[in-house]
N, CA, C and O atoms as a GROMACS GRO file, in nm:
protein
  616
    1MET      N    1  -2.570   4.026   2.226
    1MET     CA    2  -2.444   4.084   2.262
    1MET      C    3  -2.378   4.136   2.134
    1MET      O    4  -2.373   4.067   2.032
    2HIS      N    5  -2.329   4.257   2.143
    2HIS     CA    6  -2.267   4.318   2.026
    2HIS      C    7  -2.116   4.295   2.024
    2HIS      O    8  -2.058   4.271   1.918
    3ASP      N    9  -2.054   4.302   2.141
    3ASP     CA   10  -1.909   4.286   2.147
    3ASP      C   11  -1.869   4.259   2.291
    3ASP      O   12  -1.950   4.274   2.383
    4TYR      N   13  -1.745   4.220   2.310
    4TYR     CA   14  -1.694   4.201   2.445
    4TYR      C   15  -1.545   4.233   2.446
    4TYR      O   16  -1.476   4.223   2.344
    5PHE      N   17  -1.497   4.270   2.562
    5PHE     CA   18  -1.357   4.304   2.582
    5PHE      C   19  -1.310   4.242   2.712
    5PHE      O   20  -1.389   4.222   2.804
    6ALA      N   21  -1.183   4.212   2.719
    6ALA     CA   22  -1.124   4.161   2.843
    6ALA      C   23  -1.005   4.249   2.878
    6ALA      O   24  -0.936   4.300   2.790
    7THR      N   25  -0.982   4.267   3.008
    7THR     CA   26  -0.864   4.340   3.051
    7THR      C   27  -0.741   4.255   3.021
    7THR      O   28  -0.752   4.135   2.997
    8ASP      N   29  -0.625   4.318   3.023
    8ASP     CA   30  -0.501   4.246   2.990
    8ASP      C   31  -0.479   4.124   3.079
    8ASP      O   32  -0.426   4.023   3.033
    9ASP      N   33  -0.518   4.134   3.205
    9ASP     CA   34  -0.498   4.021   3.297
    9ASP      C   35  -0.617   3.925   3.299
    9ASP      O   36  -0.619   3.831   3.379
   10ASN      N   37  -0.716   3.948   3.213
   10ASN     CA   38  -0.837   3.865   3.204
   10ASN      C   39  -0.915   3.857   3.335
   10ASN      O   40  -0.988   3.760   3.358
   11ARG      N   41  -0.902   3.957   3.420
   11ARG     CA   42  -0.976   3.957   3.546
   11ARG      C   43  -1.112   4.023   3.532
   11ARG      O   44  -1.200   4.001   3.615
   12GLN      N   45  -1.130   4.102   3.428
   12GLN     CA   46  -1.259   4.166   3.405
   12GLN      C   47  -1.298   4.152   3.259
   12GLN      O   48  -1.216   4.159   3.168
   13PHE      N   49  -1.428   4.130   3.239
   13PHE     CA   50  -1.484   4.124   3.104
   13PHE      C   51  -1.590   4.231   3.092
   13PHE      O   52  -1.669   4.253   3.184
   14ILE      N   53  -1.591   4.297   2.979
   14ILE     CA   54  -1.689   4.402   2.953
   14ILE      C   55  -1.773   4.356   2.835
   14ILE      O   56  -1.721   4.324   2.728
   15LEU      N   57  -1.904   4.353   2.855
   15LEU     CA   58  -1.997   4.310   2.751
   15LEU      C   59  -2.072   4.430   2.697
   15LEU      O   60  -2.118   4.515   2.773
   16ILE      N   61  -2.086   4.438   2.567
   16ILE     CA   62  -2.165   4.542   2.503
   16ILE      C   63  -2.297   4.478   2.462
   16ILE      O   64  -2.301   4.394   2.372
   17LEU      N   65  -2.405   4.519   2.527
   17LEU     CA   66  -2.537   4.460   2.507
   17LEU      C   67  -2.634   4.561   2.448
   17LEU      O   68  -2.605   4.681   2.443
   18ASP      N   69  -2.749   4.513   2.404
   18ASP     CA   70  -2.856   4.601   2.359
   18ASP      C   71  -2.905   4.687   2.475
   18ASP      O   72  -2.894   4.648   2.592
   19ILE      N   73  -2.960   4.803   2.442
   19ILE     CA   74  -3.021   4.887   2.545
   19ILE      C   75  -3.156   4.826   2.582
   19ILE      O   76  -3.236   4.790   2.496
   20ALA      N   77  -3.177   4.815   2.711
   20ALA     CA   78  -3.306   4.766   2.761
   20ALA      C   79  -3.373   4.883   2.833
   20ALA      O   80  -3.358   4.900   2.954
   21ARG      N   81  -3.446   4.961   2.758
   21ARG     CA   82  -3.504   5.085   2.811
   21ARG      C   83  -3.597   5.063   2.930
   21ARG      O   84  -3.605   5.148   3.019
   22TYR      N   85  -3.666   4.950   2.934
   22TYR     CA   86  -3.754   4.921   3.048
   22TYR      C   87  -3.676   4.863   3.166
   22TYR      O   88  -3.733   4.845   3.273
   23GLY      N   89  -3.549   4.835   3.147
   23GLY     CA   90  -3.470   4.774   3.254
   23GLY      C   91  -3.506   4.628   3.271
   23GLY      O   92  -3.544   4.560   3.176
   24ASP      N   93  -3.493   4.581   3.394
   24ASP     CA   94  -3.528   4.441   3.416
   24ASP      C   95  -3.675   4.427   3.451
   24ASP      O   96  -3.742   4.525   3.484
   25LEU      N   97  -3.724   4.305   3.443
   25LEU     CA   98  -3.867   4.279   3.464
   25LEU      C   99  -3.911   4.317   3.605
   25LEU      O  100  -4.022   4.367   3.623
   26LEU      N  101  -3.826   4.295   3.704
   26LEU     CA  102  -3.864   4.330   3.841
   26LEU      C  103  -3.887   4.480   3.855
   26LEU      O  104  -3.989   4.522   3.910
   27ASN      N  105  -3.795   4.561   3.805
   27ASN     CA  106  -3.812   4.707   3.814
   27ASN      C  107  -3.933   4.754   3.736
   27ASN      O  108  -4.003   4.847   3.778
   28LEU      N  109  -3.958   4.692   3.622
   28LEU     CA  110  -4.077   4.728   3.543
   28LEU      C  111  -4.204   4.702   3.623
   28LEU      O  112  -4.294   4.786   3.625
   29LEU      N  113  -4.211   4.588   3.688
   29LEU     CA  114  -4.331   4.553   3.765
   29LEU      C  115  -4.345   4.637   3.891
   29LEU      O  116  -4.457   4.674   3.929
   30ILE      N  117  -4.234   4.668   3.957
   30ILE     CA  118  -4.240   4.747   4.080
   30ILE      C  119  -4.274   4.893   4.050
   30ILE      O  120  -4.356   4.953   4.120
   31SER      N  121  -4.214   4.950   3.947
   31SER     CA  122  -4.236   5.092   3.918
   31SER      C  123  -4.375   5.119   3.860
   31SER      O  124  -4.427   5.229   3.874
   32ASN      N  125  -4.434   5.020   3.796
   32ASN     CA  126  -4.567   5.035   3.736
   32ASN      C  127  -4.647   4.908   3.763
   32ASN      O  128  -4.655   4.822   3.676
   33PRO      N  129  -4.706   4.895   3.882
   33PRO     CA  130  -4.771   4.769   3.919
   33PRO      C  131  -4.874   4.718   3.818
   33PRO      O  132  -4.891   4.597   3.805
   34ASN      N  133  -4.943   4.806   3.748
   34ASN     CA  134  -5.044   4.763   3.651
   34ASN      C  135  -5.003   4.797   3.508
   34ASN      O  136  -5.088   4.822   3.422
   35CYS      N  137  -4.870   4.797   3.483
   35CYS     CA  138  -4.821   4.844   3.354
   35CYS      C  139  -4.836   4.744   3.242
   35CYS      O  140  -4.840   4.782   3.125
   36LEU      N  141  -4.845   4.616   3.274
   36LEU     CA  142  -4.853   4.515   3.170
   36LEU      C  143  -4.996   4.467   3.152
   36LEU      O  144  -5.061   4.421   3.246
   37SER      N  145  -5.043   4.477   3.030
   37SER     CA  146  -5.175   4.422   2.999
   37SER      C  147  -5.162   4.269   2.997
   37SER      O  148  -5.052   4.215   2.999
   38GLU      N  149  -5.275   4.203   2.993
   38GLU     CA  150  -5.273   4.057   2.984
   38GLU      C  151  -5.203   4.013   2.855
   38GLU      O  152  -5.130   3.914   2.854
   39ASP      N  153  -5.227   4.087   2.746
   39ASP     CA  154  -5.161   4.054   2.619
   39ASP      C  155  -5.010   4.072   2.627
   39ASP      O  156  -4.934   3.988   2.579
   40ASP      N  157  -4.965   4.183   2.690
   40ASP     CA  158  -4.821   4.206   2.707
   40ASP      C  159  -4.759   4.097   2.793
   40ASP      O  160  -4.652   4.045   2.762
   41SER      N  161  -4.827   4.061   2.901
   41SER     CA  162  -4.777   3.956   2.991
   41SER      C  163  -4.765   3.824   2.916
   41SER      O  164  -4.665   3.752   2.930
   42ARG      N  165  -4.865   3.792   2.838
   42ARG     CA  166  -4.865   3.667   2.761
   42ARG      C  167  -4.748   3.667   2.661
   42ARG      O  168  -4.680   3.566   2.645
   43GLU      N  169  -4.727   3.779   2.593
   43GLU     CA  170  -4.620   3.788   2.494
   43GLU      C  171  -4.482   3.777   2.560
   43GLU      O  172  -4.393   3.708   2.509
   44ILE      N  173  -4.464   3.844   2.673
   44ILE     CA  174  -4.336   3.835   2.745
   44ILE      C  175  -4.312   3.692   2.790
   44ILE      O  176  -4.200   3.641   2.777
   45PHE      N  177  -4.414   3.627   2.843
   45PHE     CA  178  -4.397   3.490   2.890
   45PHE      C  179  -4.371   3.394   2.773
   45PHE      O  180  -4.292   3.301   2.786
   46ARG      N  181  -4.437   3.417   2.660
   46ARG     CA  182  -4.412   3.334   2.542
   46ARG      C  183  -4.267   3.345   2.498
   46ARG      O  184  -4.204   3.245   2.463
   47GLN      N  185  -4.214   3.468   2.501
   47GLN     CA  186  -4.074   3.489   2.465
   47GLN      C  187  -3.981   3.418   2.564
   47GLN      O  188  -3.879   3.361   2.524
   48LEU      N  189  -4.016   3.424   2.692
   48LEU     CA  190  -3.935   3.354   2.793
   48LEU      C  191  -3.934   3.203   2.768
   48LEU      O  192  -3.829   3.139   2.775
   49LEU      N  193  -4.051   3.148   2.738
   49LEU     CA  194  -4.058   3.004   2.708
   49LEU      C  195  -3.974   2.969   2.585
   49LEU      O  196  -3.903   2.869   2.585
   50ASP      N  197  -3.982   3.052   2.481
   50ASP     CA  198  -3.902   3.028   2.361
   50ASP      C  199  -3.752   3.035   2.392
   50ASP      O  200  -3.674   2.953   2.345
   51ALA      N  201  -3.713   3.135   2.471
   51ALA     CA  202  -3.571   3.152   2.505
   51ALA      C  203  -3.519   3.034   2.586
   51ALA      O  204  -3.410   2.984   2.559
   52VAL      N  205  -3.596   2.991   2.685
   52VAL     CA  206  -3.552   2.878   2.768
   52VAL      C  207  -3.552   2.749   2.685
   52VAL      O  208  -3.464   2.665   2.702
   53ASP      N  209  -3.650   2.733   2.597
   53ASP     CA  210  -3.652   2.617   2.509
   53ASP      C  211  -3.525   2.614   2.422
   53ASP      O  212  -3.465   2.509   2.402
   54TYR      N  213  -3.486   2.730   2.372
   54TYR     CA  214  -3.363   2.737   2.291
   54TYR      C  215  -3.241   2.701   2.375
   54TYR      O  216  -3.157   2.621   2.333
   55LEU      N  217  -3.230   2.760   2.495
   55LEU     CA  218  -3.117   2.727   2.583
   55LEU      C  219  -3.109   2.577   2.607
   55LEU      O  220  -3.002   2.517   2.594
   56HIS      N  221  -3.222   2.518   2.642
   56HIS     CA  222  -3.224   2.375   2.671
   56HIS      C  223  -3.190   2.292   2.547
   56HIS      O  224  -3.125   2.187   2.559
   57SER      N  225  -3.231   2.337   2.429
   57SER     CA  226  -3.198   2.263   2.306
   57SER      C  227  -3.048   2.268   2.278
   57SER      O  228  -2.994   2.182   2.207
   58GLN      N  229  -2.980   2.368   2.335
   58GLN     CA  230  -2.835   2.380   2.320
   58GLN      C  231  -2.760   2.316   2.436
   58GLN      O  232  -2.638   2.322   2.443
   59GLY      N  233  -2.834   2.254   2.528
   59GLY     CA  234  -2.772   2.187   2.642
   59GLY      C  235  -2.739   2.279   2.758
   59GLY      O  236  -2.660   2.242   2.844
   60VAL      N  237  -2.797   2.399   2.761
   60VAL     CA  238  -2.767   2.496   2.866
   60VAL      C  239  -2.881   2.500   2.968
   60VAL      O  240  -2.998   2.515   2.931
   61VAL      N  241  -2.847   2.487   3.095
   61VAL     CA  242  -2.942   2.507   3.204
   61VAL      C  243  -2.901   2.638   3.271
   61VAL      O  244  -2.787   2.650   3.317
   62HIS      N  245  -2.991   2.736   3.278
   62HIS     CA  246  -2.958   2.869   3.330
   62HIS      C  247  -2.938   2.866   3.482
   62HIS      O  248  -2.837   2.918   3.531
   63ARG      N  249  -3.029   2.809   3.555
   63ARG     CA  250  -3.026   2.789   3.701
   63ARG      C  251  -3.045   2.916   3.785
   63ARG      O  252  -3.036   2.908   3.908
   64ASP      N  253  -3.070   3.031   3.723
   64ASP     CA  254  -3.097   3.151   3.803
   64ASP      C  255  -3.193   3.244   3.729
   64ASP      O  256  -3.171   3.365   3.723
   65ILE      N  257  -3.298   3.187   3.673
   65ILE     CA  258  -3.397   3.269   3.604
   65ILE      C  259  -3.484   3.336   3.709
   65ILE      O  260  -3.545   3.270   3.793
   66LYS      N  261  -3.487   3.468   3.703
   66LYS     CA  262  -3.565   3.551   3.796
   66LYS      C  263  -3.590   3.684   3.727
   66LYS      O  264  -3.522   3.716   3.630
   67PRO      N  265  -3.686   3.763   3.775
   67PRO     CA  266  -3.717   3.890   3.708
   67PRO      C  267  -3.598   3.984   3.693
   67PRO      O  268  -3.590   4.059   3.596
   68GLU      N  269  -3.505   3.981   3.788
   68GLU     CA  270  -3.387   4.068   3.779
   68GLU      C  271  -3.295   4.028   3.665
   68GLU      O  272  -3.213   4.109   3.622
   69ASN      N  273  -3.306   3.907   3.615
   69ASN     CA  274  -3.222   3.859   3.505
   69ASN      C  275  -3.296   3.855   3.372
   69ASN      O  276  -3.253   3.789   3.278
   70ILE      N  277  -3.406   3.926   3.366
   70ILE     CA  278  -3.484   3.936   3.242
   70ILE      C  279  -3.493   4.083   3.205
   70ILE      O  280  -3.560   4.161   3.273
   71LEU      N  281  -3.427   4.121   3.097
   71LEU     CA  282  -3.430   4.260   3.051
   71LEU      C  283  -3.540   4.275   2.947
   71LEU      O  284  -3.569   4.183   2.871
   72ILE      N  285  -3.601   4.395   2.946
   72ILE     CA  286  -3.711   4.424   2.853
   72ILE      C  287  -3.671   4.546   2.769
   72ILE      O  288  -3.646   4.653   2.824
   73THR      N  289  -3.666   4.529   2.637
   73THR     CA  290  -3.631   4.640   2.548
   73THR      C  291  -3.753   4.729   2.527
   73THR      O  292  -3.862   4.699   2.574
   74ASP      N  293  -3.732   4.839   2.455
   74ASP     CA  294  -3.844   4.931   2.431
   74ASP      C  295  -3.951   4.868   2.341
   74ASP      O  296  -4.064   4.917   2.338
   75GLU      N  297  -3.918   4.763   2.269
   75GLU     CA  298  -4.019   4.691   2.190
   75GLU      C  299  -4.082   4.578   2.270
   75GLU      O  300  -4.154   4.494   2.216
   76LYS      N  301  -4.053   4.574   2.400
   76LYS     CA  302  -4.097   4.467   2.490
   76LYS      C  303  -4.045   4.330   2.445
   76LYS      O  304  -4.114   4.228   2.453
   77THR      N  305  -3.922   4.333   2.396
   77THR     CA  306  -3.852   4.210   2.363
   77THR      C  307  -3.774   4.165   2.486
   77THR      O  308  -3.712   4.247   2.554
   78VAL      N  309  -3.778   4.036   2.514
   78VAL     CA  310  -3.714   3.979   2.632
   78VAL      C  311  -3.570   3.941   2.603
   78VAL      O  312  -3.539   3.885   2.497
   79LYS      N  313  -3.482   3.971   2.697
   79LYS     CA  314  -3.341   3.930   2.690
   79LYS      C  315  -3.307   3.866   2.825
   79LYS      O  316  -3.312   3.933   2.928
   80ILE      N  317  -3.272   3.738   2.824
   80ILE     CA  318  -3.229   3.672   2.948
   80ILE      C  319  -3.081   3.701   2.968
   80ILE      O  320  -3.002   3.689   2.874
   81THR      N  321  -3.044   3.738   3.090
   81THR     CA  322  -2.906   3.775   3.120
   81THR      C  323  -2.853   3.693   3.238
   81THR      O  324  -2.921   3.605   3.291
   82ASP      N  325  -2.730   3.723   3.276
   82ASP     CA  326  -2.661   3.665   3.392
   82ASP      C  327  -2.652   3.513   3.382
   82ASP      O  328  -2.726   3.440   3.448
   83PHE      N  329  -2.560   3.470   3.300
   83PHE     CA  330  -2.537   3.327   3.282
   83PHE      C  331  -2.426   3.276   3.372
   83PHE      O  332  -2.364   3.173   3.344
   84GLY      N  333  -2.399   3.348   3.480
   84GLY     CA  334  -2.291   3.310   3.572
   84GLY      C  335  -2.309   3.175   3.638
   84GLY      O  336  -2.210   3.111   3.672
   85LEU      N  337  -2.432   3.130   3.658
   85LEU     CA  338  -2.458   3.001   3.721
   85LEU      C  339  -2.499   2.894   3.620
   85LEU      O  340  -2.526   2.780   3.657
   86SER      N  341  -2.504   2.932   3.493
   86SER     CA  342  -2.551   2.836   3.392
   86SER      C  343  -2.449   2.725   3.372
   86SER      O  344  -2.331   2.738   3.406
   87LYS      N  345  -2.498   2.617   3.315
   87LYS     CA  346  -2.413   2.498   3.299
   87LYS      C  347  -2.456   2.424   3.173
   87LYS      O  348  -2.575   2.412   3.143
   88PHE      N  349  -2.357   2.374   3.099
   88PHE     CA  350  -2.386   2.282   2.989
   88PHE      C  351  -2.411   2.145   3.048
   88PHE      O  352  -2.335   2.098   3.133
   89VAL      N  353  -2.519   2.080   3.004
   89VAL     CA  354  -2.555   1.949   3.056
   89VAL      C  355  -2.580   1.855   2.938
   89VAL      O  356  -2.653   1.888   2.845
   90GLN      N  357  -2.518   1.740   2.944
   90GLN     CA  358  -2.540   1.637   2.842
   90GLN      C  359  -2.678   1.574   2.862
   90GLN      O  360  -2.724   1.564   2.976
   91PRO      N  361  -2.744   1.532   2.755
   91PRO     CA  362  -2.875   1.465   2.771
   91PRO      C  363  -2.863   1.344   2.865
   91PRO      O  364  -2.772   1.264   2.853
   92GLY      N  365  -2.957   1.334   2.957
   92GLY     CA  366  -2.959   1.224   3.051
   92GLY      C  367  -2.872   1.242   3.173
   92GLY      O  368  -2.874   1.157   3.263
   93SER      N  369  -2.794   1.351   3.179
   93SER     CA  370  -2.711   1.374   3.297
   93SER      C  371  -2.781   1.472   3.391
   93SER      O  372  -2.878   1.538   3.353
   94PHE      N  373  -2.730   1.481   3.513
   94PHE     CA  374  -2.795   1.561   3.616
   94PHE      C  375  -2.696   1.656   3.682
   94PHE      O  376  -2.574   1.639   3.671
   95LEU      N  377  -2.750   1.755   3.749
   95LEU     CA  378  -2.672   1.853   3.824
   95LEU      C  379  -2.693   1.830   3.973
   95LEU      O  380  -2.795   1.775   4.014
   96LYS      N  381  -2.595   1.872   4.053
   96LYS     CA  382  -2.607   1.857   4.198
   96LYS      C  383  -2.579   1.986   4.274
   96LYS      O  384  -2.616   1.998   4.390
   97THR      N  385  -2.514   2.082   4.210
   97THR     CA  386  -2.476   2.205   4.279
   97THR      C  387  -2.598   2.284   4.322
   97THR      O  388  -2.692   2.304   4.245
   98ILE      N  389  -2.596   2.328   4.446
   98ILE     CA  390  -2.704   2.411   4.498
   98ILE      C  391  -2.669   2.556   4.465
   98ILE      O  392  -2.575   2.612   4.520
   99CYS      N  393  -2.746   2.615   4.375
   99CYS     CA  394  -2.720   2.753   4.338
   99CYS      C  395  -2.848   2.815   4.286
   99CYS      O  396  -2.945   2.746   4.255
  100GLY      N  397  -2.848   2.946   4.279
  100GLY     CA  398  -2.966   3.019   4.234
  100GLY      C  399  -3.023   3.104   4.345
  100GLY      O  400  -2.968   3.109   4.456
  101THR      N  401  -3.131   3.170   4.316
  101THR     CA  402  -3.198   3.257   4.412
  101THR      C  403  -3.307   3.176   4.482
  101THR      O  404  -3.395   3.121   4.416
  102PRO      N  405  -3.301   3.168   4.616
  102PRO     CA  406  -3.391   3.078   4.689
  102PRO      C  407  -3.539   3.091   4.653
  102PRO      O  408  -3.609   2.990   4.646
  103GLN      N  409  -3.589   3.211   4.630
  103GLN     CA  410  -3.731   3.230   4.602
  103GLN      C  411  -3.773   3.164   4.470
  103GLN      O  412  -3.892   3.141   4.448
  104TYR      N  413  -3.678   3.135   4.382
  104TYR     CA  414  -3.710   3.082   4.249
  104TYR      C  415  -3.659   2.939   4.230
  104TYR      O  416  -3.669   2.884   4.120
  105LEU      N  417  -3.603   2.879   4.335
  105LEU     CA  418  -3.547   2.744   4.324
  105LEU      C  419  -3.656   2.638   4.322
  105LEU      O  420  -3.755   2.647   4.394
  106ALA      N  421  -3.635   2.539   4.239
  106ALA     CA  422  -3.728   2.426   4.230
  106ALA      C  423  -3.714   2.338   4.353
  106ALA      O  424  -3.607   2.332   4.413
  107PRO      N  425  -3.821   2.270   4.392
  107PRO     CA  426  -3.817   2.185   4.512
  107PRO      C  427  -3.709   2.078   4.506
  107PRO      O  428  -3.651   2.044   4.609
  108GLU      N  429  -3.680   2.024   4.387
  108GLU     CA  430  -3.579   1.919   4.380
  108GLU      C  431  -3.439   1.968   4.414
  108GLU      O  432  -3.354   1.889   4.455
  109VAL      N  433  -3.414   2.098   4.398
  109VAL     CA  434  -3.284   2.153   4.437
  109VAL      C  435  -3.276   2.161   4.588
  109VAL      O  436  -3.170   2.138   4.647
  110LEU      N  437  -3.387   2.192   4.652
  110LEU     CA  438  -3.389   2.213   4.797
  110LEU      C  439  -3.436   2.092   4.876
  110LEU      O  440  -3.436   2.096   4.999
  111SER      N  441  -3.476   1.986   4.811
  111SER     CA  442  -3.548   1.878   4.879
  111SER      C  443  -3.476   1.813   4.995
  111SER      O  444  -3.541   1.762   5.087
  112HIS      N  445  -3.344   1.812   4.996
  112HIS     CA  446  -3.272   1.747   5.105
  112HIS      C  447  -3.195   1.846   5.192
  112HIS      O  448  -3.108   1.806   5.270
  113LEU      N  449  -3.228   1.973   5.179
  113LEU     CA  450  -3.155   2.074   5.256
  113LEU      C  451  -3.238   2.128   5.369
  113LEU      O  452  -3.353   2.168   5.348
  114PRO      N  453  -3.182   2.131   5.490
  114PRO     CA  454  -3.256   2.191   5.601
  114PRO      C  455  -3.257   2.343   5.586
  114PRO      O  456  -3.158   2.403   5.545
  115ILE      N  457  -3.368   2.404   5.619
  115ILE     CA  458  -3.380   2.550   5.618
  115ILE      C  459  -3.363   2.598   5.761
  115ILE      O  460  -3.437   2.556   5.851
  116ALA      N  461  -3.267   2.686   5.781
  116ALA     CA  462  -3.242   2.740   5.915
  116ALA      C  463  -3.309   2.875   5.927
  116ALA      O  464  -3.283   2.964   5.845
  117LYS      N  465  -3.393   2.892   6.026
  117LYS     CA  466  -3.460   3.020   6.047
  117LYS      C  467  -3.366   3.116   6.117
  117LYS      O  468  -3.310   3.085   6.223
  118ALA      N  469  -3.349   3.231   6.057
  118ALA     CA  470  -3.265   3.334   6.118
  118ALA      C  471  -3.353   3.424   6.202
  118ALA      O  472  -3.476   3.414   6.200
  119SER      N  473  -3.291   3.510   6.275
  119SER     CA  474  -3.363   3.606   6.358
  119SER      C  475  -3.448   3.696   6.269
  119SER      O  476  -3.404   3.734   6.160
  120MET      N  477  -3.567   3.731   6.312
  120MET     CA  478  -3.654   3.817   6.233
  120MET      C  479  -3.597   3.958   6.220
  120MET      O  480  -3.643   4.035   6.136
  121LYS      N  481  -3.499   3.993   6.303
  121LYS     CA  482  -3.434   4.123   6.290
  121LYS      C  483  -3.357   4.129   6.158
  121LYS      O  484  -3.341   4.236   6.100
  122ASP      N  485  -3.309   4.015   6.112
  122ASP     CA  486  -3.231   4.007   5.990
  122ASP      C  487  -3.324   3.964   5.876
  122ASP      O  488  -3.317   3.851   5.829
  123LYS      N  489  -3.410   4.056   5.831
  123LYS     CA  490  -3.512   4.022   5.732
  123LYS      C  491  -3.454   3.983   5.597
  123LYS      O  492  -3.516   3.908   5.522
  124ASP      N  493  -3.333   4.033   5.564
  124ASP     CA  494  -3.273   3.997   5.436
  124ASP      C  495  -3.228   3.852   5.433
  124ASP      O  496  -3.211   3.795   5.325
  125HIS      N  497  -3.209   3.792   5.549
  125HIS     CA  498  -3.162   3.654   5.556
  125HIS      C  499  -3.253   3.571   5.646
  125HIS      O  500  -3.205   3.488   5.722
  126ALA      N  501  -3.383   3.594   5.637
  126ALA     CA  502  -3.478   3.522   5.723
  126ALA      C  503  -3.476   3.373   5.696
  126ALA      O  504  -3.495   3.294   5.789
  127ASP      N  505  -3.455   3.333   5.574
  127ASP     CA  506  -3.440   3.191   5.541
  127ASP      C  507  -3.303   3.173   5.478
  127ASP      O  508  -3.271   3.235   5.376
  128THR      N  509  -3.223   3.087   5.538
  128THR     CA  510  -3.091   3.060   5.482
  128THR      C  511  -3.079   2.912   5.453
  128THR      O  512  -3.141   2.829   5.518
  129ILE      N  513  -2.999   2.882   5.354
  129ILE     CA  514  -2.982   2.742   5.314
  129ILE      C  515  -2.856   2.688   5.378
  129ILE      O  516  -2.748   2.747   5.366
  130ASP      N  517  -2.868   2.574   5.446
  130ASP     CA  518  -2.753   2.505   5.503
  130ASP      C  519  -2.707   2.401   5.402
  130ASP      O  520  -2.762   2.291   5.396
  131SER      N  521  -2.606   2.436   5.322
  131SER     CA  522  -2.561   2.346   5.216
  131SER      C  523  -2.454   2.249   5.264
  131SER      O  524  -2.387   2.187   5.182
  132THR      N  525  -2.436   2.236   5.395
  132THR     CA  526  -2.334   2.144   5.446
  132THR      C  527  -2.382   2.000   5.444
  132THR      O  528  -2.300   1.908   5.452
  133LYS      N  529  -2.511   1.979   5.434
  133LYS     CA  530  -2.564   1.842   5.430
  133LYS      C  531  -2.527   1.779   5.296
  133LYS      O  532  -2.544   1.841   5.192
  134GLN      N  533  -2.476   1.657   5.298
  134GLN     CA  534  -2.424   1.594   5.178
  134GLN      C  535  -2.528   1.521   5.094
  134GLN      O  536  -2.503   1.492   4.978
  135ASP      N  537  -2.645   1.491   5.150
  135ASP     CA  538  -2.747   1.416   5.078
  135ASP      C  539  -2.824   1.509   4.984
  135ASP      O  540  -2.935   1.551   5.015
  136ILE      N  541  -2.765   1.540   4.871
  136ILE     CA  542  -2.821   1.637   4.778
  136ILE      C  543  -2.881   1.562   4.659
  136ILE      O  544  -2.817   1.474   4.601
  137SER      N  545  -3.003   1.598   4.622
  137SER     CA  546  -3.069   1.530   4.511
  137SER      C  547  -3.016   1.581   4.377
  137SER      O  548  -2.959   1.690   4.368
  138ASN      N  549  -3.035   1.501   4.275
  138ASN     CA  550  -3.000   1.539   4.139
  138ASN      C  551  -3.115   1.619   4.079
  138ASN      O  552  -3.231   1.602   4.117
  139TYR      N  553  -3.082   1.706   3.985
  139TYR     CA  554  -3.186   1.779   3.914
  139TYR      C  555  -3.141   1.803   3.770
  139TYR      O  556  -3.024   1.782   3.737
  140ASP      N  557  -3.234   1.846   3.687
  140ASP     CA  558  -3.201   1.869   3.547
  140ASP      C  559  -3.258   2.003   3.501
  140ASP      O  560  -3.287   2.090   3.583
  141LYS      N  561  -3.273   2.018   3.369
  141LYS     CA  562  -3.317   2.146   3.312
  141LYS      C  563  -3.456   2.188   3.356
  141LYS      O  564  -3.494   2.304   3.339
  142ALA      N  565  -3.534   2.096   3.411
  142ALA     CA  566  -3.670   2.130   3.455
  142ALA      C  567  -3.670   2.239   3.562
  142ALA      O  568  -3.772   2.304   3.584
  143VAL      N  569  -3.557   2.260   3.630
  143VAL     CA  570  -3.553   2.364   3.734
  143VAL      C  571  -3.577   2.502   3.673
  143VAL      O  572  -3.633   2.590   3.739
  144ASP      N  573  -3.537   2.522   3.548
  144ASP     CA  574  -3.564   2.650   3.481
  144ASP      C  575  -3.713   2.670   3.459
  144ASP      O  576  -3.763   2.782   3.467
  145LEU      N  577  -3.785   2.562   3.431
  145LEU     CA  578  -3.930   2.572   3.411
  145LEU      C  579  -4.001   2.607   3.541
  145LEU      O  580  -4.099   2.681   3.539
  146TRP      N  581  -3.952   2.555   3.653
  146TRP     CA  582  -4.009   2.592   3.783
  146TRP      C  583  -3.994   2.744   3.803
  146TRP      O  584  -4.089   2.811   3.842
  147SER      N  585  -3.874   2.795   3.776
  147SER     CA  586  -3.850   2.939   3.792
  147SER      C  587  -3.944   3.021   3.705
  147SER      O  588  -3.995   3.125   3.748
  148LEU      N  589  -3.968   2.975   3.583
  148LEU     CA  590  -4.063   3.045   3.495
  148LEU      C  591  -4.203   3.044   3.554
  148LEU      O  592  -4.275   3.143   3.545
  149GLY      N  593  -4.242   2.933   3.614
  149GLY     CA  594  -4.374   2.926   3.678
  149GLY      C  595  -4.387   3.024   3.792
  149GLY      O  596  -4.493   3.084   3.810
  150VAL      N  597  -4.281   3.042   3.870
  150VAL     CA  598  -4.283   3.139   3.979
  150VAL      C  599  -4.299   3.279   3.922
  150VAL      O  600  -4.376   3.360   3.974
  151ILE      N  601  -4.228   3.308   3.814
  151ILE     CA  602  -4.238   3.440   3.750
  151ILE      C  603  -4.378   3.463   3.697
  151ILE      O  604  -4.433   3.572   3.712
  152LEU      N  605  -4.437   3.363   3.636
  152LEU     CA  606  -4.574   3.376   3.584
  152LEU      C  607  -4.671   3.406   3.697
  152LEU      O  608  -4.765   3.484   3.680
  153PHE      N  609  -4.651   3.345   3.812
  153PHE     CA  610  -4.738   3.367   3.927
  153PHE      C  611  -4.729   3.510   3.977
  153PHE      O  612  -4.828   3.566   4.024
  154ILE      N  613  -4.610   3.570   3.968
  154ILE     CA  614  -4.591   3.708   4.014
  154ILE      C  615  -4.678   3.799   3.932
  154ILE      O  616  -4.678   3.920   3.953
   0.00000   0.00000   0.00000
């Protein structure tokens, strides 16, 4: 991040970031299905592991790592974005809030939640999470590693 600004009423924040010429990882993969060599994929994933390791060493759990939140610069440098759901966690403590993108959530986040099947006409919401159930399991920074595993599988 180069700079940031806030409106007078602090209702909006403007961030000045590096240019990510390739856009996010999802768009890169969709627009060019065979665009990444095995070496490029390995390097991008290594950078993701380093970035998440750094976040965790600072006590930050991202909780929404997904291809749309990974920007790729023209040098194929990785930038993790969208820290809106991230949380500082003390060593040995746990999180309980159900948040993140369902396709990338770790099983421990969803383990006690019933999945309600929606009508197949509503394909955007075919699986919805019923977060009204109170028996929610604890989870920790390992949920970010699950998300990375899903990304590697893609």
